[in-house]
MARRO-454468 format. One record per atom (N, C-alpha, C): x, y, z. Coordinates in pm, whole numbers, plus 50000, padded with zeros to 5 digits. Layout:
# MARRO-454468
XYZ ...
***
This chain:
# MARRO-454468
852290823585782 853040833485704 852670847585748 853560856985723 853310870985755 852450877185645 851310883285684 850400889085587 850930902385536 850670905785410 851130918485352 850240930385391 849440928685494 848550939185543 848260936485690 847750946385760 847370944885901 845910940385905 845660927885943 844310922285940 843380928586043 843910936886130 843070943486230 842710957886189 843230962186076 843030975986034 842270976685901 841130983385901 840380985385777 841200992985674 841891003285721 842681011585628 843791003485562 844450994885641 845530986785586 845010976685484 843890970485516 843290960685425 842850967685296 842250979585310 841810987085192 843000991185106 844060996085168 845241000185092 845800988385011 845820976685073 846320964685004 845390960884889 844090962184911 843110958884806 843200968584689 843510981284718 843580991484612 844710988984513 845660980684552 846740977284459 846220969484337 845020963984350 844430955984243 843840964384130 843550976984157 842820985284060 843580986283927 842820983783820 843330984083682 844320972783653 844290962583735 845160951083713 844350938283726 844960926983698 844290914083710 845020905383812 844320895183862 844890886883968 846160879583926 846250875983799 847410868183755 848730876083773 848640889283774 849820897583795 850370896283937 849510892184030 849910891284170 850140876984218 849310867884168 849360854184221 849970844284123 850250848584001 850810839383902 849740829983848 850180820283772 849250810783708 848630801283810 849370797683913 848900788984023 848600774783980 848650772183851 848280758883805 846800756183817 846020766783830 844570765183846 843960760983713 843150750883720 842470746183600 841280755183573 841530765783499 840470775583473 840320777883323 840420767183247 840250768483102 838850773383068 837870768783149 836500773383130 836280785883213 835630796183158 835360808283236 834570804683361 834850811183470 834180808083596 834180820483684 833120828683672 833080840783752 832910837583898 832320826083932 832160822284071 833490819484138 834490815284057 835800812084112 836650824284141 836260835884091 837060847984111 837200851084260 836090850884331 836100854084473 836940844384554 836910831784515 837680821684587 839180823784567 839590826484443 841010829084415 841440841784486 840620852084482 840920864884546 841180862984696 840290855784761 840390854084906 841570845284946 841760834184874 842780824484914 844180828584874 844350833484751 845700835684698 846170850284703 845220859684711 845650873584722 845650878184867 844540875284937 844460879385078 844970868485173 845340856785119 845930845885197 845040841485313 843760839985281 842800835385381 842220822085337 842140812585427 841540799785396 840030801485381 839470794985282 838030796185257 837260789785370 836190796385412 835330790985517 833910795885496 833000790985575 831600795185568 831140799985705 832040806485778 831710811285912 830760823185906 830020825286015 829060836186019 829710849586049 831000849586086 831700861986113 832280867685983 832660880485983 833250886485862 834570879785825 834990881385700 836240875385654 837450881085728 837370893885768 838420899985850 837770903785983 837620894186073 836840896386196 837370907486286 838700908786297 839260918986384 838950933086332 838830934286201 838530947386141 837040949086115 836260938386135 834830939086109 834520941585964 835250934885876 835150937385732 834910924485655 833900924485571 833560912985489 834020915285345 834690905585287 835210906685150 834180901485050 833870909584950 832950905484845 833460910584711 833330902184609 833670906184473 832440904884386 832370912984282 831170912784198 831500917384057 830910911083955 831170915083816 830410927583776 831020935783693 830360947683640 830530948083489 829810957083426 829910959083282 829880973983254 830280977783134 830270991883095 829260993782983 828351003383001 827351006082899 828021011582774 827651005982660 828291009982534 827981024482498 826761028582525 826341041882480 826971053182563 826911051882696 827401062582783 828721059382851 829121046782846 830351042982913 830231042083064 828991042383116 828771041683260 828941027283310 829341026083436 829491012883498 828141008183552 827870995383533 826640989483585 826940975783642 826230972283747 826360958983806 825830948683707 826540937783692 826080927283602 824980918983668 824980918783800 824010910483873 823900915484016 822990909784091 822850912884234 824140909084308 824330914584426 825490911084509 825040900984613 825460888584595 825040877684684 825870878084812 825210877484926 825860877885055 825840863785116 825430862285240 825500849085302 824230840785283 824410827485284 823290818085274 822360819985393 821050819085367 820070820385475 819880806785543 820170806285671 819900794185751 818510796085812 817510789685752 816140791785794 815920788685942 816570778185991 816370773886129 816910784286227 818040790386195 818640800186285 817990813986272 817550817386151 817020830686124 815870834486217 814980825086244 813760828386319 814040831986464 815230828986515 815550831886655 816490843686671 816720851186563 817700861986568 817040875786573 817790885386628 817440899586622 818320905886515 817810915986448 818540921486333 819950926086367 820100934186471 821420940186499 822460929786540 822010918286591 822950907786629 822870895686537 822140897186427 821930886086334 823210882486260 823270870286211 824430865986133 824560874386006 823430878885951 823480887385832 824190900585862 823740907585967 824260920985991 825670920886048 825960911686138 827310911186195 828340907586088 827910900285986 828840896385879 828970907085772 827890914185742 827860922885624 827710937785653 827840941985777 827650956085811 828650965085739 829860959985717 830880967585646 831500958585540 831420962785414 831830954385301 833040960085229 834050951685209 835160955085120 834800949584983 834530958384888 834010954284758 835080955284649 835220944484575 836140943784461 835300941584335 835230951784251 834440950784128 835370948184009 834990938483928 835820934783813 834970933483687 835620935383572 834920933683444 834860918783411 833650913883395 833490899783358 833500898483206 834330889483158 834440886883014 834390871882994 833350867182927 833160852782911 834290846382830 835070854382761 836160849082682 837450847282764 837470853082884 838680852682966 838600842483078 839790838983132 839870830583250 839770839383374 839460832983486 839280840083612 840450849283643 841670844383628 842850851983667 843100864283579 842430864683464 842660875683370 841610886783377 840610884983462 839600895483476 840260908383526 839920919583466 840510932483505 839690938683618 840360941683730 839690947983843 839570962783815 838370968283836 838120982283800 837980991383921 837360986184027 836990994984137 837080987584270 837610994284371 837750988584505 837300998984606 836540994884707 836131004284809 835420997484924 835241004685033 834510999585150 833131005885152 832120997585175 830741002385179 830151000185317 829791011385383 829041011185508 827661016885478 826611009685512 825261013685475 824851026985540 824311036285462 823781048785520 822631045585615 822391054585710 821381052085813 819991049685754 819601057785653 818261055985597 818141042685522 819251037885465 819231024885396 819131013485496 819801014985611 819731004785714 818291002885761 817551013885771 816151012985813 815361004385715 815601006385586 814910998685483 815350984185487 816670981885497 817210968385498 816740960585620 816650967085734 816140960385855 814700955985835 813900964585773 812510960985745 812440949285648 813300949385546 813350938285450 813730925285522 814740926085608 815210914185681 814100908385768 813370917085836 812280912585923 811140906285843 810900911485723 809850905685639 810230891485597 811500889785558 811990876285522 811890867085642 812300871985757 812240863985880 810800859785911 809850869085897 808440866085925 807910855285833 808280855985707 807800846085611 808340832085647 809610831485687 810210818785727 809550813685854 809290822585948 808640818886074 807240813286049 806580818285946 805230813685911 805230800985827 806420794885808 806500782785728 806350785185580 806760797085534 806600800785393 807930803885326 809000797185372 810310799485310 810290795485163 809470785585128 809380781084988 808640791184901 808010801284964 807250811184890 807960824684882 809190825184930 809930837684928 810130842684784 810150855684769 810350861884638 811190874384657 812020877584559 812810889684569 811930902184564 810720900584512 809790911784507 809150914684642 809380906184741 808820908584874 809420920984939 810640924384899 811420934284971 811940945284879 812620955184940 813100966584863 814580965384826 815470966484922 816900966584890 817550952884913 817140946285022 817710933385060 816820922085009 817350913884919 816550903084862 816910889584921 816070879784891 816340865784926 816400858284793 817590858284731 817730852584597 818010837584605 817610830484500 817900816184494 819400814184484 819890803984552 821320801484556 821550786484554 822020781384441 822260767084430 822470763184286 823080751884266 823410747384131 822180743184053 821140738684123 819950733684054 818750734584146 817610730684090 816370730684168 816420720884284 817400711884282 817540702084390 818210708084513 818730720384501 819380726884615 818310732384708 817870724184800 816800727984892 817250726085036 816510732285128 816790731385270 815490728885345 815610722785463 814430721485548 814130735185607 812870737585637 812470750285694 811640747985819 811630757185913 810830755586034 809340757286005 808530750586081 807070752086078 806440748085945 807140739685869 806590734585743 807380722285700 806670712785639 807320700785587 807730702385441 807430713885382 807730716285241 809190720585227 809990713385148 811390717585127 811420731285061 812320739885106 812440753485052 813710754784970 813590761584858 814760764184775 815810771484858 817050767384842 818140774184913 818240788484863 818300797784956 818390811884920 819480818785000 819890830184950 820900838185017 820420852685025 820850859785129 820600874085132 821410880385019 820830890584956 821540897184846 821100911584836 821980919884783 821640933784752 821210934284606 820080940384581 819520940384446 820420948184350 820320944684223 821180950484121 821140965784122 819940971284136 819810985784140 820560991884256 820540985084369 821270990184486 822770989584462 823230978884400 824660977484370 825110988684275 824240992684182 824581003784092 824831016684170 824061018684276 824261030684358 825561029884437 825901017884482 827191016084549 828321019484452 828201014684329 829211017584226 829391032584207 828261039784199 828321054284178 828981061284296 828671056784416 829221062984537 830731060384547 831121047784532 832541044284548 833401050484438 832871050784316 833641056384205 833711071584211 832761077484287 832741092084295 832161098484172 831581090084084 831001095383960 829481095483974 829001104484056 827551106184069 827141117683979 826271114683885 825931124983787 824721133383828 824231131283951 823101139083998 821791135283933 821731123483872 820521119483799 819481112983888 819771111984020 818821105684111 818341115484218 817041114584249 816461122584356 815991113584467 816311117284591 815971108884706 814601112684761 813781102684792 812441104784846 812451103484998 813071092785048 812991089385189 814271093585261 814101100985370 815231104985452 815001099985594 816031100485676 815961094985811 814751099985889 814421113085888 813271117785965 811941111185926 811871105785805 810631099185761 810341086685841 811351081385912 811181068985986 810981071486136 810431083086171 810211086186313 809301075886378 808271071686305 807371061586358 808031047886339 808101040186445 808821027386442 808281017786337 806961018286312 806371008586220 806231014086079 806801025986055 806681031885922 807821026985834 807491020785720 808511015785630 808531024085502 809471020985415 809641028985294 808381029085208 807661017985206 806431017085128 805401026985179 805211027285312 804231036185371 804641050785357 805921053585365 806401067285348 806001072585211 806181064185108 805871068184971 804361069284949 803601059284993 802141059484973 801491070985048 802051074185163 801521085285243 801591098385166 802611099685081 802771111885001 801811112084881 801361100284837 800501099284718 799031100484753 798621095284868 797191094184903 796411107284896 796991118684934 796201131184926 795691134584787 796221128084684 795801131084546 794741121384494 794311111984577 793231102884537 791981111084501 791301106784396 790051113184356 790231125184265 791481128784238 791741140384152 792041135784009 791681144183912 791971140883773 793451143383746 794001136783645 795401139483609 795651154183580 794701160683517 794871174883484 794931183283610 794051180083708 794051187583834 795361185483910 795831172883911 797091169883980 798231177383913 798231177083780 799291183883705 799291198883734 798091204783740 797991219083769 798501222283909 798121213784005 798551215984144 800071215084159 800671206484077 802101203884090 802931211283985 802241219483902 802931226783795 803651217383699 802961206283666 803481196583570 802751198383438 803471198683327 802851200283196 802021187983164 800751190083128 799851178983098 799401179882953 799711169682875 799301169082734 798391157082717 797101159282713 796141148382707 796191140882574 796851146382474 796911139982343 798221132282322 799121133182418 800431126782402 800301111582401 801061105282313 801091090782309 801711085682440 801171074682492 801631069182619 801481079482731 800461088082721 800361099382812 800151095082957 799451083982978 799191079983116 800431074483184 801211066783110 802451061783167 803421073283194 803521082283097 804411093783112 803921102983222 802611105183225 802041114183323 802211108483464 801971095483478 802131089283610 803541090883661 804501088583573 805901090083614 806171104483656 805701113983578 805921128183609 805211132083739 803961127283755 803201130883874 803791124683999 804171111983990 804751105184105 806041112084147 806871115584050 808111122684082 807801135784154 806821143284100 806491156184158 805901154484298 805011144784313 804401142284444 805461138484546 806441130784504 807481125984595 808631135784610 808541147084540 809571157284556 810831154684476 810701147684365 811861144684279 811711152484149 812751159284107 812711167183984 812401158283864 811731164083765 811311156383648 812481150683570 813651157183581 814821152583505 815661142383582 815161138183698 815901128483780 815121115483794 815851104983826 815231092083855 814971091084004 813981083084043 813661081284184 814661071584244 815501076384335 816611068384387 816131055284449 815101056084533 814631044084602 814071033684505 813421038284397 812891029084297 814031022284222 815071030084192 816211024484122 816931014184209 817141017284336 817811008084427 817040994984442 815720995984446 814890984184472 814400977384345 814820982284228 814360976684099 812830976684089 812230987484134 810760988584131 810310993183993 809280986583942 808710990083813 807380997383835 807251009083776 806031017083788 805071013683675 803841010083710 802831006483610 801611015383626 801241022083517 800071030683516 798901023283450 797791021783522 796671013583474 795391021883466 794741021483349 793431027883333 792341017283346 791371020083432 790291010583456 789011014883386 788271005083334 786921007683286 785991009083406 784741012183381 783791013983490 783561000983568 783830989383507 783700976583577 785020972183640 785950981483653 787260979183717 788200970283637 787890967983510 788770959883426 789790968983358 791090966183374 792110974183304 791880973783153 792120985083089 791870985882945 792900978282863 794060975882921 795110968582849 795700957482936 796270947382868 797100937582937 798470943982961 799260937883048 800590943183078 801650934783010 802500941182932 803510933882856 804880934482923 805700924482892 807110924382929 807910925282799 809190926982809 810000928382689 809940915682605 810100917282474 810050905782384 811160895982417 810820883182418 811840872982446 812490868282315 813770864982324 814480859282209 814250844282213 813730838682105 813360824582103 814540815382135 815710818682082 816880810182103 817300810082250 817210821582315 817580822182457 816520815682545 815280817182505 814180811682585 814270796482595 814550789882485 814590775182488 815800769982563 816790778582588 817960774382664 817710775182815 816620781482855 816300782382997 815730768983044 816400762683139 815940749583185 815460749683329 815580761183396 815070762183533 814180774383547 812970772183591 812010782983606 812520793883700 813090789783813 813540799583912 814570809183855 815360804483759 816420812783701 816010819183569 814790816683525 814340821883396 814140836983401 814240843383287 814070857783278 812650861883316 811660853883273 810260857083302 809990856583452 810490846283520 810290845383664 810970856883736 812160860583691 812850871683755 812110884783737 811440886283621 810610898083600 809400898083694 808830886183713 807640885083799 807990886683946 809230883983983 809640885284122 809960899684159 809900908784063 810170922784092 809040928784176 809300940184232 808260947484304 807710958384211 806410960284215 805740969884128 805030980484211 804970992584158 804081002784212 803001004984107 801781001184140 800651002884049 799931016084081 799691023883976 798901036083986 797621033783907 796481033183976 795201030383911 794411043283888 793971045283762 793071056083726 791721049983689 790641056683730 789301051283701 788351062483664 787401059383578 786411069283537 785451072283653 785201085283676 784221088883778 782841090383714 781901095683787 780521096783738 780401105883617 781381114683597 781351123683481 782211118583367 782661105983380 783471099383277 784891104783270 785291112383369 786671116983374 787531107083452 788761105183408 789671096483481 790181103583605 790171096483718 790721101983841 791691091983900 792621096883982 793561087984049 792801080084155 792651067184131 791851058584218 792651054184341 793811048584318 794661044484429 796031040284377 796951039184471 798311034484440 798651023484538 799391013484492 799781002684582 801050995884532 801840991284628 803000982984596 802540968484592 803130960784499 802670946984480 803790938484423 803820926184467 804640916184398 803840903384389 804080895684286 803240884184255 803390872984358 802290867784411 802340856684505 802930844084442 803480835784525 804130823384482 803200814784397 801960812984442 801030803984371 800720809284231 800700822484215 800440828284083 801650827083991 802840827884051 804050825783969 804110811283919 803590802083998 803570788183954 802620786283835 801560794183833 800630793283719 801250799783595 801990810583615 802690816883503 803760807583449 804310799383535 805330789583495 804800780283387 803510776983395 802890768083296 802970774283157 802710787383148 802780794483020 804210794282966 805170797083055 806590796883018 807000783082966 806610772783038 806990759083001 806350754882869 805070757882852 804370754182728 804960761382607 805350773882625 805930781582516 807240775382470 808070771482565 809350765082532 809130751982458 808170744082503 807890731282438 807440733282294 806610743282270 806130746182135 807290750382044 808180758582098 809330763082018 810260751581983 810450742482077 811320730982052 810720721381950 809390721181943 808700712281847 808490718881712 808750731981704 808500739181579 807020741481554 806230741381661 804790743681648 804490758181682 804640766781583 804410781081604 803080785281542 802990784081410 801780788381340 800770776981333 799590779781383 798520769681384 797730770081253 797430782181206 796710783681079 796890797781024 796670798980895 796700812080829 795320814280769 794650824680813 793280827080769 793260832280625 792090831880560 791980837180423 792400851780411 792330859080523 792740873280521 794200874780563 794930863480560 796380863280587 796730866980732 795860862980824 796160864680966 796760851781019 797900852781086 798600841181140 798120838481283 797580826681304 797160822581438 798160812281491 798590814081614 799660805581668 799150795781773 800060786681812 799790777281920 800130783182057 800730794882058 801170800582184 800020801782284 800290800482415 799240801082517 798430813982508 797100812382508 796200823682494 795690828282631 795110840182632 794610845982756 793510837482817 792750830782734 791650822482784 792130809282845 793420806082826 793930793082870 794660793583004 794880805583055 795640806683180 795120818783258 794950817283386 794390827983469 795320839983480 796630837683470 797610847983500 798220854583377 798680846483282 799490851983174 799180845383040 799710851282935 799590845682801 800740850982716 800800846482591 801830850882496 801150857382377 801680868682335 801110875582218 802220883782152 801960888982032 803000896581960 803480908782037 804760911982017 805350924082075 806400929081976 805890933481861 806770937381751 806220949481678 807100956481606 806670968081528 805760963781414 806140952681348 805360947181238 805810932781215 805300926281112 805620912281086 807080910081048 807720920681007 809140919480969 810080921081088 809530924481202 810320925881325 810380912181393 811430904581365 811460890381403 812700886481484 812630874481541 813770867881605 813910853881543 815150848681534 815340835081480 814660824581569 814180813981506 813560802781579 814590791781601 814480784481712 815400773281735 815120761481643 813840760181605 813410749481514 812490755681410 812680752081287 811860757281179 810380754481203 809540764581178 808100762781198 807550752081104 806780742981158 806280731581081 805370735780967 804480745480991 803500749080890 804070757980780 804850768080820 805310777980723 806740775980677 807480767180747 808900764880721 809770777180745 809220786680820 809990798780852 811070795680956 812220802180939 813310800581035 813360811781137 812480821581119 812350832481216 810880836381224 810530843281332 809110846881346 808990860181421 807850866681399 807570879381463 807820878681615 808370889381670 808680889681813 807420888381898 807530880482004 806450878682099 806970881082241 806060882582333 806460883982473 805390878082563 805730876782691 804750872582791 803970884982834 802660882882859 801790893682902 801000889083025 800760898283117 799850895483229 798430898983185 797490890083211 796100892283171 795510904283245 794710912283174 794070923583241 793080918783347 792470907083326 791570901583427 792330897583553 793580893183535 794390889683651 794780902283729 795120913083657 795460925683724 794270930583806 793080928783752 791880932983827 791670924183951 791680910883929 791340901684038 792490898884133 793730899184079 794860895384161 795640906984218 795370919184167 796090930884218 795110941084273 794210945984188 793300956784227 792360952384340 791710941084323 790760936384425 791460930484547 792500922684522 793140915284630 793800924684730 794180936684683 794830946484769 793860957284816 792620953584829 791630962884879 790720967784769 789490970884804 788510975584708 788840989684664 787990995184583 788251008284525 788221019184632 788541031284590 788611042584681 787251049484692 786241043284637 784921049284640 784361048984782 783561059084814 782951059784947 781501055284938 
***
């Protein structure tokens, strides 16, 4: 059949795609007799490619429009209720990683880059109440990676390749990298592939752009950039071939090692309030922004793109963090519905990349900036955290929440304690006892149908032994 666009022209393909804006697929392709009574966001891309662009579905390593060098991708978005801003609903999944082929490829000629160097992106509003054909398309555009982003993505790709080459494909984590992730891709935990240099089956994964990076694409394509982001890394920062985004950032922080927060604040003209609540977390954010050359009223662009979480840690004289690290409170009803660890919210939080800023008391008992490091949790430690996640779900399903109530009316629970697991534990994360979430099963002891909010926490001993020590000793001479 004659195509309604010139398949060799990017401009022609884009013009045809732009006809979709503010409309839904059913207006163009009709009902099709597609059995889509159940919502299926995965089916949107298939219908788009086959019935709108009239292309037969395939899994070739070349772009969907090879003559134009353009790859077609669709992705769900949502609108923030408070500000009305557009946000990516999830990461943008690209092509499946073929572990056997990956280890023999060069980046510029790799199946990843030749397929995804130029992306035709179709963003649509996902509504679980609607069928695929009724999703409203909001934004269409072509994305070519900026030069400084390509430098980061190439480094990410090479890191993934190195891990596969070392027989560690089963240990891959999205926290290993900055912009380009290796996300799990498959219907279940049984979706595995053989990997080179190891007999251990590896979970099937795909290259993907992290959610934060997709948000930046949305801002660029929509033209609605509010100036709320400050860029740290520019092309000249990559003059040295082996210098990556991590080193660029740490290089800017290291000159401040050994200085007190007050001294750093004075040097950088940052307001320092030693009495402010959460002062160290706030101060670290302000200082890091200032050190990296980002205005205090802006977000760090590279951190946002890479979904990096900044953690400020105060150490005692024995190098033990003064606090455990908390994650957001989990909803009991949602937690018990999670049946796969790899897809669980807790695992996804642990797979993030972190920038740790360590402060330690010096000989005069003043806190000084000890060191900064990027970190993501090793595979073996995530497996230990999995035990806490699994045990918590089992307790909730059994209704075993409260173990005893002391004479002073203190509620002690069955939830995993810090002494029971090297990595993580569960503890309260609520304003007070009245700050609760519904339980899936009524508590056996108290007959309560809801209970105080709790969350997963990383042990302070684990932060010391698994982060602070494992990534090098202190900055002391």
